[in-house]
N, C-alpha and C positions, 0 to 999 in steps of 0.2 A: 813618254806621253803617248797614250793610245788615241785612236780616232774617237773613242767613246768619251774621252775627257779632254778634248781640245780646248784651247783658249776661247774660241768662239762659243762653244757650248757652255763653258764656265761663265763667260760674260753674260750669255743669255739667261743662265740660271740666276745670276745676281740681279739682272734686269727684272726677272719675274718676281724675285723677292721684293724689289723696290716697288713694282706695280701693286703687289699684294698689300704692302705696307701703306702705300698711297691710298688705296681703296679703303683700308681700315680707318685711316686718319680722316678721310673725307666723310665716311659714313658716321664716324663719331662727331664730326663737326655738324653734320646735318641733324643727327639725333639731338644734339644739344643747342640747336640754333635758337630755341626759345628759353634757354636757361639763363637767368640773370647773371651778369658778370662773367659769363663763359668766354674764354679766349680761344680762338681758333688755332689750329696747328697746321703745319704743312711739312712735306717730306722733301729732302734734297738728296740727290744722288748723281744725276747725269753730269753736271758741270764738274763736280769733284772727281768723278771717274775720268773725265776728259783731261783734266789738269794732271791727275796722278799718272796716267799713262803717258801724257805728253812730256813729262819731265824726264823720261828715259833718254839717256844720251846714246846708249848703244842697245837698242831694243833687240831682244831675242825671246824665244818662247818662254823660257824659264822666268826671266825678269818680268815679262808682261803678265804671266800668271801670278807672280808674287804681288805685283801692283794691283791686279784685279782683286786678289784676296784681301788686300788692306782696306778696301773701300766698302762701306756698308751704308744702306739708307739711314738717314738721320732725321729725327722728328724735331721740329722747332715750333715754339709757341709764339704767336704774334701778340705782343702786349701793347704796342704803341698805337693801334687803331681801334676806334670805337665807332660802330656803324649805327647803333640803336640807342634809344633812351634808357634801356636797361643795362647799359655798359657792356653788352656782348658785342662781338665783332665778326660774327659769321655772316658771310654773304651767301645766302641760300642758293641763288641762281648760279653763282660761280662754283660752289661746291657740287651741285648736281651736274654741272657741265664737266667738272673734273672727274666725277664718278663715272660718267658715261665715257669720257675720253680714256681714262685708265682701264676701264673694262674692255674697250675695243683693243687697246694696246696689249693687254694681258692675253686676250684671245689670239691676237696675231702672233705673239711671242710663243705661246704654247703650241700653236699650229706650226710655226717654223721649226721648233724642236721635233715635233712629231714627223714632219716631212723629212727632216734630216735622217731620222732613224728609219723611216720607210725606204729612203734611198739606199741606206746601208744594207737593210734587209734584202732589198732587190738585188744589190750587188753581190751579196753573199750567196743568195739562192741562185743567181745567174739567170733570172727571168726577166 
């Protein structure tokens, strides 16, 4: 395993995929907030990743990487809630808050990766 494909970078890449999917799902919910009978969706990832890695009895880099690769963001639809008279269940304020939150998290994650590569470049150049 090289420094360019470490487990932390791989996990950050998976996290960025999750945040992107979360933004897409929230944007879809906002777009359809006035659509009659529309059921909102949400994305899960963090807890599943935590449990998946936490189940390792003897963690090592190879096993951790394998566990990371086994988890992907999952989209779920909420059928059991109805918030409006038109039978839709989109909470517009909550969705807009999630969009803002995931946007900030996405920006932070991409900046963290960029900073890691800048540190590597500095180390290689010796400056």
